[in-house]
N, C-alpha and C positions, 0 to 999 in steps of 0.2 A: 503494499500500500503506500510505502514511503517514495517508490519509483513512480506511481499514478499521481500522488501529490506532487512531487517536482515536476511531472510533465504538465498537470494541470496550470501550474503556476507558470509556464512558458519555457522549461527549460529543454535543452536539446537531449537526445536519447543517452547520451554518454555521461553526460553532466547527471542524469537523472540516476545512472547507474551507481555512479561514485557516491552520491547521497546516500542510496539505497543500502549499498554494501557496507558503506561506514556506521549505518544506523544496525543494520542486521547483525554485524559482530562487534557492535561499540564494546569498548573495555566494561562500562557497568552493568550491561545487558549480560556480557558473559559471565562475571562472577557472581551474578545472581541467578544465573540459568536454571540450576538446579532446584531452585524454589519456585519454579513456574510462574509466579506471579508476574514477575519483572516482563519476561517474554511476552506476556498477553498485553501488559500494559503497552509495550513497544508496538503492538500491533494497532490497538484502540487509538492511540495518540496519534499515528499518521493516518489513520482512517479516518478519526474525527475532522481532521485539518482538511483532507481531500474533500470530505461530503459538505464542509463549510463552503469550500470554494464552489462545488457544483450547485449547492443551494443559492447560493448569492447570484451566481450565472443564469440558472434556469429554474430555481423555487418549484423543482417538481415534487410530486408526493413521495416518489421514491426515495429522493435525498433525504425528505424530513422524516420518513421512516426508518433508514438506515441511521441517521444521527440519534433517533431516540434509540434505536437498538443497541448501537456500540457503546453510548452512555451506561445504558443498562447492564452490557456487558462489563464495563469497566467497574460499575458499582458491585456486580456479583462476583468479582475477583476475591473481594472481601479483605480490601487491604485498605483501611480507610484513610490512613496518613497520605500514601502516594495518590489516592482518588481525590482527595480535596486539595492537594496540589495541582492534579491535574486539572480539575475543574477550574481553578483559578487561572492557570495557563490558558487554558481554551477559551476562557471568558474574556481575558485581555486580548487574545488572539481575535476573537470574534469581533468585539469592539473596535478593535484596530480597523478591520477589514471592512466593516460596516462605515468606519470614517474615510477611509480610502473611496469606498463605493458611492458615499455620498457626494464626494468632490470629483468623481468619475461620470456618474450617472444622473446627478442633480435630482435625486428624490425628492419628494415632497414631504411636508412632515406628518401627514397622513399615511403616507407609503412606510415610512421609517416608523411609526407604532405599529402598523400591521406587522413588519419584519419581527419587532421586538416582542409582540403578542405571540407570534409563531414560535420564536426563540423560546420563550418560557414555557409554551404548550409543550415542546420536544422535552425539555427537563420534567416537567410534571408527568408525562407519560413514564420517562425512564425511571422515575421515582415510584411510581404506581407498579411498574413490572417488578422493581427491585425492592418492594417494600418490606419484604422479610427481612432484608440486610439493616435497614433502618429501625425495625423493631428491636431486633437482636442487638444491634450495636448500641442503641441508646440503652437499653437495660445495662449492658454491660459498661456504659461510661458513667451511668449513675451510681452503679452497685460493684463496679470492677475494684481491682486491688490497686492499680496505679493511681496516683496522686499527681495532679497539675505541679507544674516545677516553674516557680517564679523566673520572669526572663532574666535577672540578674544571676540566676545560677544554672540556666538551663543548659549552656555550653560547657560549663565546668562538670556538670554532673552527667552529661551524654557525650558529648564527642563536638569536635570542631577540624577543618583542615587548616595546619599550622601554615605559615607564609613558606617556609623551606619545603613543604610536601608538594608544592607547586613542580618540583622538580620531577615528580612521578609522570607529569603530561610529557616529557621525553623519554624518561629513563623509569618505567613502572616500577621496576624491581629494585630501584636504588637503595630502599629501606627493607630488602627482603621479600620474599614471598612464601606463603604458607606451602606452597609444593615443592618449595626448597628445604622446607623444615626449619627455615631461619627468617624469623619476620621481625624487625623493630620500627613497628610503625609510631611516630612520635606522639607524644601527650605531653599536656602541662599540668593534668593533675591525674591522680590516681584513680580519681571516680570517673575518669572518662572512659568507661568501658567499650564503648561504641567507636574508638579510634583503633580501627583495624582495617585490614585490606580491604575487606567488602564493603563496609561502609564508606570508605573515603576514596575509592577508585575514581580518579578524574582522568584515566587514560583512554582519551578518543582515539588515539592512534596518531602514528606521526603524519601521514600525509594529509588526514581530516584536520590536524592541529595547522600545518602549512597553510592549506588552503583557506580554513576559517579565518585567521590572520590577514590573508590576503585579501579579504572582503572588508576590512578596515578603510582602505582607500575608496571603496565603492559605496559606502554609506549615503543612501539617498538616490542611488543610482536605479534601483530595484526596490519595489515598496515593500519586499518582504524581509531585505537586508537589517533594515532598522531594528525590528521587532527581535530578530533572532540574535543579533549582537547585543542589544539590551538585555535579553534572556539569559543568553550564555553568561553574560559577567555578572550579573545581578544574581543568578541561583550561586555562582561560585562565590560571591562577596557575602552572600546570606549564610552559606556553609562555612565560611570562615568565621563568624561570631560577629560579623558588622551589625550596626544598628539598622540595616534593611530588614532584617528579621523580625523586628520588632513588632510591625503592624499583624505579622502572620503567627505570632505566638500567643495573641489575643483571640484567635480563632479556636473554638472548642476543639478539644483533642490533639493540638499541634503542640501544646507544651506538656506532652506526655511521654514524648521520645525524642530521639535525636533530630535535629533539624538537617543533619547532612544527607538525608532520604532527597533533598531537593536537588542534589547533584545528577539525578535522573534528567533532569532537564538542561543540565550542563552539558552532558553527551548529547540529547537529541539534538540541541541547537547547534552544536558544531558539526554535528553530521549533515545537518540541513544547510549550513553556512558551507561547506566543502563543495556541494553541488553547485551552490550558486556561484561560488568561485571559479570552479571548472568553467562555467559557462560564458565568463568574462573572459578567461583564458583562449578561448576559441576564436574571440575577434582578433584581427590582424592589427599590425601596427604596435609602436612602443610609445604610448602617449605617457602624461605626467602620472596617473595613477598607477600605470603599471611600474613605473620607476619608482615610485613609493612602495608597492609591493615587494620589488627588488631589494629595497632596503631593509625590509621587516624581516625578510627570508634570511639576508646575510646576517642580521644582528641575532635571528635565531639560532643560527648554525655557529654563530662566536658563542653564544650562551651555551649551545651543547657542548663544544668543546673545553669552555671554561667549566663546566660541571664535571665532566668526565675527568679531566687532568685533577681537579681539585678532589674528587673523590677517592684517588688513589693516593693522596698524601696523608701524612700521618694526622694533620689538623682537620682535613676535609673528614676522614673516617671518624674523628672525636664528635664532629658538629653533627654528623649524620647519625650517629649512634645517639648521641644527645645522652638522657638520664637513663637509658638501658642498661648503662655500664654499671650503674649501682645494684642493678636486678640480677643482669648475666654477666658474670665475668667473663672475661676475654671475648667479647661481645664482637670486637672489630675484627678479629681475626677470623671468626664464626661467618662473617657476612662477606668478606673480601678474601677468600681463599681461592686459590687457583682453581678449584673444580668448578665455582658457579661465577668467576668474576666475568667470563665471556657472556653470561646470560644477563648479567646486571648492567653492564657497561659497555662492551665492545659490540656485540650484536643490535643493540639499540643506536648505536652510534653510527654502523653501517647503514642501517636503514634511514637514518637522518640525512647521511651523506647522499644516497641514492635518491630520496625523495627532494633533496635541495637540486640538485643536478639536473634531475626529471623536469621538475617545474620550471628551472630557468630555462631550459632547452623548449619547453612549449611556448614561452614567452618569445623566443628569438626565432622559432620555426618560421619559415618562410611563406608557408601556406596552410589552409584549413586540412588539408590531407595530413600534412606531417604532423600537424596539431593532435588529430586525432590517433595517430599511431602513437604518439608518445602519449597521450592520455590512457591509451590501452595498457602500454607500459606501466602508466602510474596505478592502474587497476591491479594489475599484477602484484605490484608491491603492497598497495592496500590491503589486498586480499592476503598475502603471506603474511604481513604484519599481526593483522588482526585476527586471523583464524589460528595463527601460531600461538598467539596472548591466551585466546580461548581454549585452544586445544591443551595447552600445558595446564592450564587451571581445571578444565572439566575432563577428567580421565574416563576412559571408555573400560569398561567391565565386560566379561563373557556372560550372555543373556541368562545362564544356567546359575550364575552368582548372586543373582537377583531376590533379594530375601529367600536364601536357602533356609530349610529349616533343620535345627539342630535336634538332636533327641531330647533336650529337655524340651523344647518347643513343642516337639511333636507329645512328649507326655501330657502337659498342659493343654492342649487342644482333645487330648481324650476325656475330659472333663467336659460334659456337657452342660453342666449347671451353670448359673450366672455367678461369677466371681471376680474379684480385684486381686493383683498382687501388688508385692512391696519388694524391692531389692535394694542390697546394700553391696557397695565396692563398684567395680569400673563398668557398669553396664551403660548403655547409651540411652539417655532420655530420649523418651517417646519411641524407643526403638522396637518396642512389641505392637505397637498400632498397626504394621501391615500383618499381623497374624491375627487380628481382632481379639487380641488378650488386652483387657483393661487394666491399667496401673493407677494406683491412688496418688501419684504425683507426676511430676514431668515439667516442662518447658511449654508454657503457652503465653502470648502477648497479652491477652486478657483473660483472667477469669474470677469468678465471684471474690471479693474481698473476704467476706465471711469464711470460705473455704480455707484461703490462706490463714486466717487467724484460728480455725478449727485445727488444721495440721500444727500450727504452729504448739495451741494447747496440749497436744498430742504428744509432743517432742519435749517441749520446754516447760508448760505449765504455765505461761505467760501470754495474756491476750494480745500485747504489741509487740510484734518482733522488729527485729532490723528492717528498716524501709525498702533497702535495696534487695533483701532477701526476698520480702514479699511481691518485690516487683519482677523478678525474673522469672518466676514460677514456683511450684512446690515442689520443694527437694527434701525428702526425710533422709538425714545421716545419722540421726540418734538411735542407737540399737535399742535403746531403753524404751522406746515408742513400741516395741512389739509386747510390753506388759500393759499398754493402756486399753483400757475397754471401748475407748473411741476408734481402735484399730477392728476390733469386732464388731462394732456398730457399722461400720462402712463395709462390710461384705469381703474384709480382705482375707482370702481363704491361703495364699501361698507367699510364702517369703524366700527370695532367692537370694543366695550370696556366693562367692567363689569357693572353689573346691578346698583351698588350704584352710577357710574359716570354720568356725562352729559357733553355733547358738544354743544355750542354755536356758531353756523355759518349760514348765509344765504343761504350757498350753501348745507347745510345737511338738510336731513327729515329723522325723526325717522320711520323706517319702521318695526321695531321688538322690543318688548319689554318682554323678559322673563327671562330665566335663564343668559342672556346677553342682552345687547343693540346692535341694528345694524341701523347705519344711512346710507341712500344712498345720494351718491355726486350727486347732480341734474346738477352739471357741466362737469360731467364726458364725456370726449371724447371717440368717439368708437377706438376700437383695429386698424382698419385702416382706414384712410380716405385719400381724395386726397387735396391738395392745389394749388393754382396758381401762388404763387410767391415763389422766395426763397431770402435767403440772404447769401452770400458769405463771410465768416469770413477767415481773413487772417493768424489766428493760431489759435493754442487750446484756449490760452488767450482771445482772441477776441470771441472764440465760447461760452466760459464761461461767460464771461461778458454779451453777447448778451442773454443769457438764464436767467441770472439773471434778465434782464430788460425788458424781453417779457412777454406780459398778455396773458390771454387765448385767447384773439381774434387774438393775434400775432400769436399764435402756430396753431390757426385755418385756418390761410392764408399763413404763411408761413414756409419754412423749411430751417434750419440752415444747410449749407455746409460748409466744412473746406478745405481749399488748401492743 
C-alpha cells in the first residue's frame, strides 16, 4: 500500500519502489516484527493515507468504506498507545490535505462542512465496529494496575532517546545488539527500563536517511514534503524528551508508558521522504537545490567517518559504553572485540560509502536512462542493508520447532479438568499460552490492579507493593506463597520447578519427575464452586484484611462481598 500511496501523490514507479521497500523493511518494523502488531500498523498507516488521497480526489463510497474499515482494523490490533499516535498523525495529515485542497479547488464553506461531517462519520463507524475494544480498554484504564506518570517524571521512569544514540541512524549496532549477546543501550536513570534496543530503534536504513535528508532543500517544492519533514523531526524530538511531547502526555493513556513508541512515525516519515527525494533526483540538471543536497551528503559521510574513527579510540569506547562500565566489567572489550567489530563499524561504513557514491552518481548522470539504472542499483543496496538488518534480528527456525511439546507439557495436557499452574525458576513468562495451559502470573501490559494486589498479599501479606513490580505483570517468586490458601482459591493445581529443586509442604505431592519437577496441590479448590455464607466488607481495606485472615475452610464456605 505504500507503493500505491506514493504513486497516488504523483511519484514515478522507481521512486515508489524505493519508498515502499524502505517502509516494508524499516528497522523499527523489523525489530518489532515478531510481535505482529507493528507490521499490521505498517499496513494500515500507508493504506489510510492512500484512501485519504482517493477520497479527496473522487469522494467515492468505496474509499469511504475502506477508510472506515482500515481505522477499525487499527483499533482491533489492540495496541492503544500506538493507535492514539496513529490517529493524531492521520488527523493532522487529513487537515493538512484539506487545507491544500481548499487552496487548489477553492471549496466553499458548505462543501468543507460536508467533508468534515463525512470524516466524523468515518470515525464513528470505525468506533462502532470496534466497540468491544473501547469497552474492555476503558475498564482496564479505570481499574488497571498502571498509574499515570507526571510529565516531569515520564521520561526518567520509562525511557528516552539520548543525543548520542542518534549515531545509530548510521551505525545501528554501535552500542551493541541483542543478537550479538552484547548490548549497552545508553540510559541516564536506572528506572529507564524501556531504554532497550527495540524501543529505541531509529535505524531507517542508510539509503533512506541519505534520501530523506536530501529532501530538506526541496521543502515547499512538493506539498507532502513539508508534512513528513516536520513529522520525522517532531517524532524524534518527542522521543528525546523535549517539551514537544508535553501536549501528548495530557491525553489519557499516553502517560502510562514510554513516549519512545512515537519513533514508529520517525521511521515511516523517513521512508516516505526517501521516495520523494528519489523522484527529485530523476530530474536533469544541477540546480541550486541539488548543490545543497550534495553538501548535506558530504557532511553526512564526514560525520560517518568521524564516528567510525572515534568509536575505535579509547575515549570513544568509554563515551559509548557510558555508565554500563559500573554494571558490566570489561564492557569495552566485550563490545569492540575482533569478532563483532566488522558488523558494528566496517559493514555500515561500506554501505554508507556505497550509498554516497551512488547518490552522487545519480545527480551527475547525463540522462534519465542512466539515472534509472543507478536508482536500480540503489534499490539493491537499500534492500541488502535493510533485509540483512532484519534477517539478523529475526532468526528463522525449522517449523517442527514451533512450540514443541515436552514430556512435562504432555503430562499436564492429560489433565482435562480446569486448572492453573505456578512455576518457580527460569521458565518463560507466558510461555504456556500456546499449549492452552493457564498460569496465575505472567507479563501483561494491562491487568486488574486488584489481581496484582491479591497476588502480592499471597506472597508478602502487604496490600501495596512496589509500584514497578505491579506495573510490569504478576510475577510470583516467593516459595512461601505455596502455603497460602489464596493459592488454593484461584485453582492452582500444579507447581513447576527446575529438576534440581525441591519443595516441602504437606499440601504438595510430586507427580512428575523428569526434565522438570511437577507437584500437585492437593488442597486446590475447583474453578467454580458454591458457598452457603458471605462476609460483607465495609470497604476495600476491610476486604483485604479479611482475605489475609481467611483460611482454606473459610474460603470454601464464604464469599467476601464489598459495599
